Structures are given as structure tokens and as C-alpha cells.
C-alpha positions in Angstrom: 38.3 -37.3 40.0 36.6 -34.4 38.4 35.9 -31.2 40.3 33.5 -31.5 42.6 31.0 -29.2 44.7 32.5 -28.4 48.0 30.0 -27.2 50.9 29.4 -23.7 51.4 30.3 -21.9 54.8 27.9 -19.4 55.3 26.7 -16.9 58.0 24.8 -18.2 61.3 21.7 -16.5 60.1 22.1 -18.4 56.2 20.2 -21.9 55.8 22.9 -24.7 56.0 23.4 -26.3 52.2 23.6 -29.5 50.9 27.0 -30.1 48.8 26.6 -32.7 46.2 27.5 -36.6 47.4 31.0 -37.4 46.4 30.0 -41.1 46.6 27.4 -40.3 43.8 29.6 -38.2 41.8 32.1 -41.5 41.7 28.7 -43.3 40.9 28.1 -41.1 37.7 31.5 -40.1 36.8 33.4 -43.1 37.7 37.7 -42.8 37.6 37.5 -40.4 35.1 39.8 -36.8 35.7 38.0 -33.6 34.2 39.9 -30.7 33.5 38.8 -28.0 35.5 36.1 -26.2 34.0 34.8 -22.2 35.4 32.3 -20.1 34.1 33.3 -16.3 33.3 31.3 -14.2 35.5 32.4 -11.2 33.7 30.1 -12.1 30.7 26.9 -11.7 32.8 25.2 -8.5 32.5 25.9 -5.7 34.7 22.9 -5.7 37.4 23.5 -10.2 37.7 27.3 -9.4 38.0 26.8 -6.8 40.6 24.4 -9.2 42.7 26.7 -12.1 42.0 29.6 -10.3 43.7 27.6 -9.4 47.0 26.4 -13.0 47.0 30.0 -14.3 46.6 31.4 -12.3 49.3 28.9 -13.5 51.8 28.1 -16.7 51.4 30.7 -18.2 48.3 31.6 -18.6 44.8 28.9 -21.8 45.0 25.8 -19.8 46.4 26.1 -16.7 43.8 26.5 -19.2 41.2 23.6 -20.9 41.5 21.4 -17.6 41.9 22.9 -17.1 38.6 22.1 -20.5 37.2 18.6 -20.5 38.5 17.9 -16.8 37.3 19.1 -17.8 33.8 17.2 -20.9 33.9 14.0 -19.2 34.7 14.6 -16.6 31.8 15.5 -19.4 29.1 12.5 -21.6 29.8 10.2 -18.8 29.9 11.4 -17.5 26.6 10.8 -20.8 25.1 7.2 -20.7 26.2 7.6 -23.5 28.6 4.6 -23.5 30.7 4.8 -21.3 33.7 3.6 -23.5 36.5 6.1 -26.5 35.5 9.1 -23.5 35.3 7.7 -22.7 38.8 8.5 -26.3 39.7 11.7 -26.6 38.5 13.2 -23.5 40.4 11.4 -24.7 43.6 13.5 -27.8 43.2 16.4 -26.0 42.3 15.9 -23.8 45.3 15.4 -26.6 48.0 17.9 -29.0 46.9 20.7 -26.1 47.5 18.8 -24.5 50.1 18.7 -21.1 48.5 16.8 -18.1 50.1 15.1 -16.9 46.8 11.9 -16.2 45.5 10.4 -14.9 41.9 7.4 -13.6 40.1 7.0 -15.3 36.8 4.0 -12.8 34.8 3.5 -13.4 31.3 6.3 -10.7 30.3 8.0 -9.7 33.1 9.8 -11.8 35.6 11.3 -11.1 39.2 13.9 -12.7 41.5 14.5 -11.8 44.8 17.3 -13.5 46.9 18.5 -13.1 50.6 14.9 -12.2 51.8 14.5 -9.9 49.2 18.0 -8.2 49.7 18.4 -8.2 46.0 16.0 -8.0 43.5 16.4 -8.5 39.8 13.6 -7.6 36.9 13.4 -8.9 33.6 10.9 -8.4 30.3 11.2 -11.7 28.5 9.1 -12.0 25.1 8.4 -15.3 24.6 8.1 -17.8 21.1 7.8 -21.8 20.8 11.0 -23.4 21.3 10.6 -27.2 22.4 14.2 -27.6 21.9 15.4 -25.1 24.5 12.4 -26.1 26.6 14.0 -29.3 27.0 17.8 -28.4 27.1 17.4 -25.9 29.9 15.0 -28.5 31.7 17.6 -31.3 31.4 20.3 -29.2 32.5 18.6 -28.3 35.4 18.0 -31.9 36.2 21.5 -33.1 36.0 22.7 -30.2 38.5 20.0 -30.9 41.2 20.8 -34.6 40.8 24.5 -34.1 41.7 25.9 -35.4 37.8 27.7 -31.8 37.2 28.7 -29.1 38.7 27.1 -25.3 38.9 30.0 -24.1 36.3 29.3 -26.8 34.1 25.8 -25.9 34.1 26.5 -22.7 33.2 28.8 -23.3 30.9 26.4 -25.7 29.0 23.6 -23.2 29.0 25.8 -20.7 27.5 26.9 -23.3 24.7 23.4 -23.8 24.1 22.2 -20.3 23.6 25.1 -20.5 20.9 23.7 -23.3 19.1 26.5 -25.4 20.0 24.5 -28.4 21.1 21.9 -27.9 18.2 22.1 -30.0 15.0 22.8 -28.2 11.5 18.8 -28.9 10.4 17.7 -27.5 13.7 19.9 -24.3 13.0 18.5 -23.9 9.9 15.1 -23.6 10.7 15.4 -22.0 13.8 15.9 -18.4 12.6 15.3 -16.8 9.2 16.1 -16.9 6.1 15.5 -20.8 6.9 12.4 -20.5 8.8 10.7 -19.2 6.0 10.0 -22.5 4.3 7.7 -23.3 6.9 4.8 -20.6 6.5 3.6 -21.9 3.5 3.3 -25.0 4.2 1.5 -24.8 7.7 -0.8 -22.4 6.0 -2.0 -24.5 3.3 -2.5 -27.6 5.3 -4.2 -25.4 8.0 -6.5 -24.0 5.7 -7.8 -27.6 4.4 -7.4 -29.4 7.4 -9.2 -27.2 10.4 -11.0 -24.5 8.1 -12.8 -26.4 5.7 -10.7 -25.0 2.8 -10.3 -26.8 -0.7 -7.0 -26.9 -2.7 -7.7 -23.7 -4.3 -7.7 -22.2 -0.8 -4.8 -24.0 0.4 -2.5 -22.6 -2.5 -3.9 -19.0 -1.9 -2.9 -19.4 1.7 0.2 -20.6 0.8 0.9 -17.7 -1.4 -0.6 -15.6 1.8 2.2 -17.4 4.2 4.8 -16.6 2.1 4.1 -13.0 2.5 3.4 -13.0 6.2 6.9 -14.7 6.6 8.2 -12.3 4.5 6.7 -9.6 6.7 8.3 -10.9 10.1 11.6 -11.4 8.5 11.5 -8.0 7.7 10.3 -6.5 10.8 13.0 -8.7 12.8 15.6 -7.4 10.9 14.8 -3.9 11.9 14.1 -4.8 15.6 13.1 -2.5 18.2 10.1 -0.8 17.7 9.3 -2.1 14.4 7.9 -5.6 15.8 5.0 -3.9 17.5 3.7 -3.6 14.2 3.9 -7.5 13.2 0.5 -8.4 13.9 -1.7 -5.5 12.1 0.9 -5.7 9.3 0.6 -9.5 8.7 -3.3 -8.6 8.8 -3.3 -6.2 5.7 -0.9 -8.3 4.1 -3.0 -11.5 4.3 -6.4 -9.4 3.4 -5.0 -8.1 0.5 -3.5 -11.3 -0.9 -7.0 -13.0 0.2 -9.0 -10.4 -1.3 -7.3 -9.9 -4.5 -7.5 -13.8 -5.5 -11.3 -13.7 -4.7 -12.2 -10.5 -6.5 -10.0 -11.1 -9.5 -10.1 -14.9 -9.6 -12.7 -16.9 -11.7 -16.0 -17.1 -9.7 -15.3 -14.2 -6.8 -17.2 -11.4 -8.7 -19.9 -13.6 -9.9 -20.6 -15.1 -6.6 -21.0 -11.3 -5.1 -23.5 -10.3 -8.0 -25.6 -13.7 -6.9 -24.5 -15.1 -4.1 -27.3 -17.7 -4.6 -25.2 -18.9 -7.8 -24.4 -22.2 -6.2 -21.9 -22.9 -8.8 -19.7 -19.6 -8.4 -20.0 -19.2 -5.1 -18.5 -23.3 -4.5 -15.7 -22.3 -6.9 -14.6 -18.9 -5.1 -12.0 -19.0 -2.8 -13.2 -19.6 0.9 -11.6 -16.4 2.5 -12.1 -17.5 6.2 -10.1 -20.8 5.4 -7.4 -18.6 3.8 -7.2 -15.8 6.7 -7.3 -18.8 9.6 -5.1 -20.9 7.8 -2.4 -18.0 7.4 -2.8 -16.1 10.5 -2.6 -19.6 12.8 1.1 -19.1 12.9 0.4 -16.0 15.1 -2.5 -17.1 17.0 -1.0 -17.9 20.4 -3.9 -20.5 20.9 -2.1 -22.4 23.6 -2.2 -19.4 25.8 -6.0 -19.6 26.3 -5.9 -22.7 27.5 -3.0 -22.1 29.8 -4.7 -19.0 31.0 -7.8 -21.3 32.0 -4.9 -23.6 33.5 -3.3 -20.9 35.6 -6.6 -19.6 36.6 -7.9 -22.6 37.9 -4.9 -23.7 39.5 -5.0 -20.2 41.5 -2.4 -18.1 39.5 -5.1 -15.4 38.7 -3.4 -12.6 37.9 -1.0 -14.4 35.4 -3.7 -16.4 34.2 -6.3 -13.5 33.3 -3.7 -11.5 31.8 -2.4 -13.9 29.7 -6.4 -14.6 28.3 -6.7 -10.7 27.7 -3.7 -10.2 26.1 -4.0 -13.1 23.6 -7.1 -11.9 22.6 -6.5 -8.6 22.3 -3.6 -9.9 19.8 -5.9 -12.0 17.9 -8.3 -9.3 17.4 -5.5 -7.2 15.9 -4.4 -9.7 13.1 -8.4 -10.2 12.6 -8.9 -6.3 11.9 -5.9 -6.2 10.1 -7.0 -8.9 7.8 -10.5 -7.0 7.3 -8.5 -3.6 6.9 -6.8 -5.5 4.2 -10.1 -6.8 2.3 -11.4 -3.5 2.5 -8.5 -1.9 0.7 -9.0 -4.3 -2.4 -12.4 -3.3 -3.0 -11.5 0.6 -2.9 -13.6 1.2 0.7 -16.9 0.2 -0.5 -19.2 -2.4 1.1 -17.4 -4.8 -1.1 -15.7 -6.2 1.5 -18.3 -7.0 3.6 -20.4 -8.7 0.3 -17.3 -10.8 -0.1 -17.0 -12.2 3.4 -20.7 -12.9 3.4 -20.5 -14.5 -0.2 -18.0 -16.5 0.3 -18.4 -20.6 1.4 -16.5 -23.2 2.6 -16.8 -27.0 1.9 -17.9 -28.1 5.1 -17.6 -31.8 4.2 -14.3 -31.7 2.1 -11.9 -33.8 4.5 -15.0 -35.9 5.8 -14.2 -39.5 4.8 -10.9 -39.0 2.7 -8.1 -41.6 3.1 -6.0 -38.6 2.5 -7.0 -36.7 6.0 -5.0 -38.1 8.2 -1.6 -37.8 5.9 -2.4 -34.0 5.4 -3.0 -33.8 9.4 0.7 -35.3 10.1 1.8 -32.8 7.1 0.5 -30.3 9.1 2.3 -31.4 12.2 5.5 -31.6 10.7 4.9 -27.6 9.7 4.1 -27.2 13.4 6.8 -29.0 14.7 9.2 -27.0 12.6 7.6 -23.7 14.2 8.1 -25.2 17.6 11.9 -25.7 16.9 11.9 -29.2 17.9 14.8 -31.1 16.9 14.0 -33.2 13.5 15.5 -36.6 14.9 12.9 -36.2 17.7 9.7 -35.7 15.6 8.4 -39.1 16.0 7.8 -38.3 19.9 5.6 -35.7 19.5 4.1 -36.7 15.9 2.5 -39.7 18.2 1.2 -37.5 20.8 -0.4 -35.3 18.3 -1.8 -38.3 16.1 -3.6 -39.8 19.1 -4.8 -36.6 20.8 -6.2 -34.8 17.1 -8.1 -38.9 16.4 -9.1 -39.3 19.8 -10.8 -35.8 19.6 -11.7 -36.2 16.2 -13.4 -39.8 16.2 -15.2 -39.1 19.8 -16.8 -35.5 18.6 -18.0 -37.4 15.2 -19.7 -40.1 17.5 -21.6 -38.2 19.7 -22.5 -35.4 17.6 -25.5 -36.9 16.2 -26.6 -37.1 19.8 -25.8 -33.4 20.6 -27.3 -31.3 18.3 -28.6 -28.8 21.1 -25.9 -28.6 23.1 -21.9 -28.3 23.1 -21.3 -31.8 25.3 -19.9 -33.3 22.5 -17.1 -30.9 21.7 -16.3 -31.0 25.5 -16.1 -34.3 25.9 -14.0 -34.5 22.7 -11.5 -31.8 23.8 -11.3 -33.6 27.2 -10.8 -37.1 25.9 -8.4 -35.7 23.3 -6.4 -33.6 26.0 -6.2 -36.4 28.1 -5.0 -39.0 25.9 -2.4 -36.7 24.8 -1.2 -36.1 27.9 -0.8 -40.2 29.1 0.8 -41.0 25.5 3.2 -37.9 26.0 4.1 -39.2 29.4 4.2 -42.9 28.3 6.7 -41.8 25.5 8.7 -39.6 28.0 9.1 -42.9 29.9 10.2 -45.0 27.2 12.7 -41.7 26.3 14.1 -41.8 29.8 14.7 -45.4 30.3 16.5 -45.9 26.8 18.5 -42.6 28.0 19.2 -44.2 31.8 20.7 -47.7 30.1 22.6 -45.5 27.3 24.5 -43.5 30.3 25.1 -46.2 32.5 26.5 -48.3 29.5 28.5 -45.2 28.0 29.8 -44.2 31.5 30.5 -48.4 32.6 28.2 -47.5 35.6 26.7 -51.1 35.8 28.2 -54.5 34.4 24.8 -55.6 34.2 24.2 -53.6 30.6 27.1 -55.5 29.0 24.9 -58.5 28.3 24.2 -59.9 24.9 20.4 -57.9 24.5 22.4 -54.9 26.2 25.2 -55.0 23.6 22.4 -55.6 20.9 20.7 -52.5 22.0 23.5 -50.2 22.2 24.5 -51.3 18.7 21.1 -50.4 17.5 21.7 -47.2 19.3 24.3 -46.4 17.5 23.6 -47.5 14.3 20.4 -45.3 15.0 22.5 -42.3 15.4 24.7 -42.8 12.9 22.0 -42.7 10.3 19.9 -39.7 11.8 23.4 -38.1 11.6 24.5 -39.1 7.8 20.6 -37.5 6.7 21.8 -34.3 8.5 20.1 -34.1 11.5 22.0 -35.0 13.8 24.9 -33.9 15.8 28.6 -34.9 15.7 28.7 -35.1 19.5 26.2 -37.8 19.5 28.9 -40.5 17.1 31.8 -39.2 19.4 30.0 -40.4 22.6 30.0 -44.2 21.0 33.7 -43.6 20.3 34.3 -42.5 24.2 32.5 -45.6 25.5 35.1 -48.0 23.5 37.8 -45.7 25.1 36.1 -45.6 28.4 35.7 -49.3 28.8 39.1 -50.3 27.7 40.7 -47.7 30.0 39.1 -49.0 33.0 40.1 -52.5 32.2 43.7 -51.3 31.9 43.4 -49.1 35.5 42.1 -52.0 37.3 44.9 -54.1 35.8 47.8 -54.2 38.8 50.2 -54.7 35.8 49.2 -51.9 33.7 51.1 -48.5 34.4 47.6 -46.4 34.1 46.9 -44.3 37.3 44.0 -42.4 35.7 41.9 -42.0 33.4 41.6 -38.8 31.3 40.2 -37.5 27.7 40.8 -34.3 25.5 38.4 -31.6 26.3 36.2 -32.4 23.3 35.8 -36.1 24.7 34.9 -34.3 28.3 32.1 -32.1 26.7 30.7 -35.4 24.9 30.6 -37.0 27.9 29.0 -34.1 29.7 26.8 -34.0 27.0 25.8 -37.6 27.3 25.2 -37.0 31.1 22.8 -33.7 30.5 21.2 -35.4 27.3 19.9 -38.7 28.8 18.4 -36.8 31.9 14.5 -37.4 32.0 13.1 -35.3 28.8 10.6 -32.1 29.8 7.1 -34.0 28.7 5.7 -30.5 28.1 8.3 -29.8 24.9 6.5 -33.0 22.9 3.1 -32.3 24.5 3.0 -28.6 23.6 2.3 -29.2 19.8 -0.2 -31.6 20.1 -1.7 -29.0 22.8 -1.5 -26.0 20.2 -3.5 -28.1 17.2 -6.4 -28.5 20.2 -6.7 -25.1 21.0 -9.3 -22.6 20.3 -6.7 -20.0 18.8 -9.0 -19.7 15.7 -12.2 -19.6 17.6 -11.3 -16.6 18.9 -10.7 -15.2 15.6 -13.8 -15.8 14.3 -15.4 -14.3 17.2 -13.6 -11.0 16.0 -14.4 -11.2 12.5 -18.2 -11.6 13.7 -17.7 -8.4 15.3 -16.3 -7.0 12.4 -19.0 -8.6 10.0 -22.1 -8.8 12.4 -24.8 -9.9 10.4 -25.0 -12.0 7.2 -27.8 -10.6 5.1 -28.0 -13.7 3.4 -29.3 -16.0 6.0 -33.0 -15.9 6.8 -34.7 -14.9 9.5 -35.4 -18.3 10.8 -32.0 -19.4 10.2 -29.2 -19.6 13.1 -25.7 -18.2 12.4 -23.1 -20.3 13.3 -20.7 -17.4 13.4 -22.7 -15.1 15.8 -20.7 -13.5 18.4 -22.7 -15.2 20.8 -22.0 -18.7 19.4 -18.4 -18.5 18.6 -17.6 -16.9 22.4 -19.9 -20.1 23.7 -17.7 -22.2 21.8 -14.7 -20.5 22.6 -15.0 -21.2 26.3 -16.5 -24.4 26.0 -13.5 -25.3 24.1 -10.8 -24.1 26.1 -11.9 -25.0 29.5 -12.3 -28.9 28.5 -8.9 -28.9 27.3 -7.8 -27.5 30.4 -9.7 -30.2 32.0 -8.6 -32.8 30.2 -5.1 -31.5 30.9 -5.4 -32.0 34.3 -7.2 -35.1 34.1 -4.2 -36.6 32.2 -1.9 -35.1 34.4 -3.8 -36.7 37.4 -4.0 -40.1 36.1 -0.5 -40.5 35.2 0.4 -38.9 38.7 -2.3 -41.4 40.4 0.0 -44.1 38.0 3.6 -42.9 39.8 2.0 -43.4 42.7 0.6 -46.8 42.5 4.1 -48.0 41.0 6.0 -46.3 44.2 3.5 -48.2 46.3 4.3 -51.8 44.3 8.2 -51.3 43.4 10.0 -49.6 46.2 9.6 -52.0 49.0 11.1 -52.3 52.2 13.1 -55.2 50.9 14.7 -53.1 48.8 15.6 -50.6 51.4 17.0 -53.5 53.3 19.2 -55.1 51.0 20.5 -51.9 49.3 19.5 -48.6 51.1 21.7 -46.4 48.7 19.7 -47.6 45.8 16.0 -47.3 47.5 16.9 -43.7 49.1 17.4 -42.8 45.1 14.5 -44.4 43.4 12.6 -43.1 46.2 13.8 -39.4 46.0 13.3 -40.0 41.9 9.8 -41.0 42.0 9.1 -38.1 44.5 10.7 -35.8 42.5 8.5 -37.1 39.7 5.3 -36.3 41.5 6.4 -33.1 41.7 6.9 -32.4 38.2 3.7 -34.0 37.5 2.0 -31.5 40.0 3.9 -28.5 38.3 2.0 -29.1 35.0 -1.1 -28.5 36.8 -1.0 -27.1 39.8 1.1 -24.4 41.8 4.1 -25.8 43.6 4.1 -25.3 47.2 6.7 -23.4 49.3 7.0 -23.5 52.9 7.1 -20.0 53.0 4.1 -19.3 51.7 2.6 -20.2 55.1 5.4 -21.0 57.4 2.5 -21.3 60.3 0.6 -24.2 58.2 1.5 -27.7 58.9 0.2 -28.6 55.4 3.6 -28.4 53.2 5.5 -30.6 55.9 2.7 -33.2 56.1 2.2 -33.4 52.4 5.8 -34.0 51.8 5.9 -36.7 54.4 2.9 -38.3 52.9 4.4 -38.2 49.5 7.4 -40.1 50.7 5.7 -42.2 52.8 3.9 -43.7 49.5 7.5 -45.1 48.9 7.8 -46.7 52.1 5.1 -49.6 52.8 4.6 -50.2 56.4 6.0 -47.2 57.9 4.7 -44.4 59.9 4.7 -40.9 58.3 6.7 -39.6 61.3 8.7 -42.5 61.6 12.6 -42.0 62.1 12.7 -43.0 58.9 11.7 -39.9 57.1 14.2 -37.8 59.6 11.4 -37.4 62.1 11.5 -38.2 66.1 9.0 -40.2 66.7 8.3 -38.4 70.7 8.8 -35.3 69.9 7.9 -35.1 66.0 10.3 -32.4 65.3 13.0 -32.5 62.5 15.9 -34.4 63.8 18.2 -33.0 61.3 18.6 -29.2 59.7 18.5 -31.0 55.9 14.6 -32.1 56.7 12.0 -30.2 55.2 
């Protein structure tokens, strides 16, 4: 039997802890004897080690390590650009599961953690970057610990190994960091210039060159490190502006177009500067932050939402100003920069009706997923979400555009439906992957004989061949193959253990095979839906719209427009588009999350019936807790998670929790003894009840 987490002995004023169920551990890990694993606290930073020492002395080792785990989970999820509301939901589940007396404040860059009623407080300044793989990994580790399938030592060790790249495929390590990451910049710049910004093939080629230069600038500044990284946005903007300006000025038609802007043939042949600049800088536009900022404002996190919105607006202006300065340098400081910008025209209909439009969009998605560091073997999940969201948005916009020429309702509706459909598809894919992962874990660990059917054997063999194929092409991990070998050995060992005539009295594995089992336990937890949804939101959001707003501020009046012509790139027009797009996408996400949460509600009412409770109360309780946790996670996608300490004088949180649990037990009163409440006094019947 492996090491289990034991109950903590605490002082009278400390909350009672809930130890992990030994029976549940047996269910997950069966009769396997695991070697003892201990996390080395000496590897922690000095301030964390000091706080751990105080907590360990007062409340025991486990409580101290749980604080360390919670803090590290928050830091790494934040660093990976996990949605702040969702991160708070994960932390709240850890806090509730282990009765941690801990609070936190997750800002845009600064994180604050307090434990034991503010007795200890730690601060972190954490920059963030897109990392779907780490969003998923750290979420799964937390879920495995909450469910009692690993202990806190194993969780902390797995976090450290993930940080070191030990659980990332070689292909993922290549594009995760420089110099391998350089291959993504030109591809994304070229495809974005065409599919999003009305560029043609010549613009795609120039954008690719600018993308290479921008990638090299970021690579160089990241190698220098320190304060040099502050110069990234302005340097990238200037380099992009210079290269695009050089191609325009010395190209075959750029000068002719500037001399005679009414020369349609020359201006059509000249490069489109806006598509080149926006396509290249798209990598650096944190457009998702606009939507997340609006979402946080709607949910009540005003300080974080407004700060995020303003911060990304300024960042985008720096990039836009840098590109304009680079264009000015090309024309030696005279008015040629403005003349080139105004004379440059884009083909609004280049991709309309073309058979390759969807293929080009998917190519763009592949480069975006590389930017997001999603494991290549998991690309199919996010690609489906991206394609559905884009096609719904594109189809609704084109279908409604002819009827809404005087307003932006077509834009708002298309964004809301695209975002909502993306959420629903991402949730359904997550459900499919979760069911498959649950089957894989129960079959691997021999938790249920029901999976040893012909159909189960066929599907398990299919998974085996798929994993081997993925590993063969260099996009998988060695541990994925080892899991299938462990399954065969475990099955034979369990047969021998149950045989009274066989000398085997325990099941144990070498350390590398133990690692494979722990990796399987964590890897088959429910996936982080946001990790496959965020790339789709990234391609729906208005990062480029705010850039157009700033370019219209830098180049305010187009002299080539008549008095009666309406400038579509005016500040008023662009800002209204920005607010319509960002707000409608945020509302679409809320609608999608709420719809799927309602679906979970219906499933809970229809599937977890009282008869199941009477037949198998353990499975009923696990199923009810699982669906309750799913409800909480979906709420964390678009609302601020509730904490009982937010308003202790209110019964709202208690009633809400009881109402959520009641939906999984039809026919029972919300104040029945089933929920741990006394019908007469309506007071908690046990200290473990919320």
C-alpha cells in the first residue's frame, strides 16, 4: 500500500482537516506498494521555506506543504495565462477540500497570498505568457490532489518535474523556447495578414520577413534579460515598420502609388502596409486581455479588469507607435510616411468565396497553437474549437451584414454566437476526452472488470496504437508507451496476488514504472477546458482593432477621402467596433458557459437518482461530488467564486451550496439530514459541513 496522507493534529483554534480516505486510495491505486516520495523543501525560495517552517511547526508537515502547493499552483497557472477567475476557482477547491485558512489576491502581475488569517503574507510579481500545456498540467495536478488520488509530496514533485520539462514531449520542448520558437513567427504573420487583415500573397511574404525579424528581436532581448525586455514592444514595432516601409518604398509600385494615389493599378500592386503591420504584430497583441478584462468587470472584479484593459491598450499603442516610427525612418522624416500609409490600399475581397480560405485559417490556427505551446498531439482538440467558432462567426456576420448596414448588430451577434458555440464545443470535447481518460485509468489500474469486455479491449488497443503512432512521429512521450506495459504487468501481478497458491504477497514496481502510474493518474484527470478554448478566443478578439484605433490617432485624416466619404478607420468608428466586439465576445463566453452549466444541472437531476444512492451510496456520493465540482469549475469560468468568509453574516453561500447539492438528490429537502443538517435546528451536524 502506498503512502497516504494522515490527518493533521492542530491547535484548538485551527479548522479540522479532512484526511484522504484510505478506501478511496485503495480504489485508485489498489494493492500496489509505492515507494515513499518526499518533496525537498530546501529547494524552495527563502521566504516560502520560512513560512513553511512556521506552519509545519504549528500544524504539521502536510498543512505547510499544502500551502506551498496552493501558492505554486496559483503562480504557475497565472504564468501560463490561465483565466484568473478559473484559477481562483481551483484555489478555492483546494482550500475547501483541506480546510485551509488562506486568502489570495490575484492581480494582473502581482499576486498576494495570506495564510492563517494574515499571519503570513507572501508577494510575487509574475509575468504571463501563453502556455496551454501548463494550464492543463497544473490544473490536473490540483484535481488529482483534491480527489485524493495522489498525496501532497507526489503533487509537489510532479510540479517540479513539469517545470523542468520532464513531462513535455521533445517536439513540445523544441517550440516551447528559443531558438526553435522562431519558426512560428513568420508563419503566423503571413497567414494572419491574409486571413484577418485583407492582405494578398505579396503582403503575406513581406509579413513573413517581418515576422522573422520580430522573432529575432524578441530572442535577442530575452537572452539579454533584465530591463532589456521592457524595450521589446517598441523595438519590434520599429523593426516591423522599417521592413514594411522599405518594401513599400522600393517595391515596383509603391512610389508610383504615392505620386498618384488615383492610379488604381499601381496602388493595387503596392503592398498593403496595414495588413503587413497588423499581421506581424498580431503575435504581440494580447487581444484576449480585452475580452477577459470585460469579463472580469462584468463579474465584479473591477480593479483587475480595468487594469488589464488599460494595460493592454497602452501596450498596443507602443507597438503601433513603433511601427509608425519605423515607417517614418524609411522616408527620412518627411511626410512620406503619412502619404504611404494613406496611399496603401488593401483588397477587401481577396479571401471571399475562395476554396482555400478555411485551409488558410487552419494553417493560421496551427501557428497560433504553437504560440500557445499546446502539445502537438492535442492540436486536434483546439483546432475543432477554433474552426467551429470561426465558421459560425464568419457565417453569421456575412448572413446578417446585408441587413445591418446602419448598425453593428451583425458584428455583435456574430461574435456572441461564435464565442458561445466555441465554448459549447470545447466543453463537449473536454467531456469526450474526460470519459476516455477515465476509461484508460480504470483499465490501466484494473479498477473495474467492466472494462475488460471485447469492446473495452478493442478501444484500449486502439488507444495503444494511437499512442505508439504519436510517439513514432516524435510528438509523444516515452511514458505514454510505458503505461501500456505497466497495464500488462499489473494485470498479471493482481492475478498472482489473488492466487492462494502463488507466493506473491504484494505488488511493487521499479521507480520508473511507478512514475508512469502516477503520470497516468494525473494525465487522466479532467482537462482544463480553458486550455483548448483560449486559442479560439484569441482569434476572435479585437487585438488588431485597438491597433487600428491607435494608427488612426497617429494618422488621423486621410486626404484622399472626399468630404462625404465615411472613414472606416476613424477613431470614433474603430473605438465603437472595439467595444462592440470585446463586449459581445465576453457575453458570448458567459452564455456558452451558462448553457453548459445548465446542461450539467439537467444531467445531475436525471442521472444521479435516489435509487442509485440506495444501491451504491459510495458511487452516488462520488458522482454527486464530481458533478458539484464540475458546476463549480464552470462557474469559475465567468463568475467570481464564492468564499464563506467573504460575507460570514450572510446565509447566501450556505444556501447556494445546499441548493447545488440538492440538484443531485431529487426528492430530498435541502435541509434534510442527507446534507449533514439537522431538520429541527437547521445547524451543521458535523464540523466538516460547509
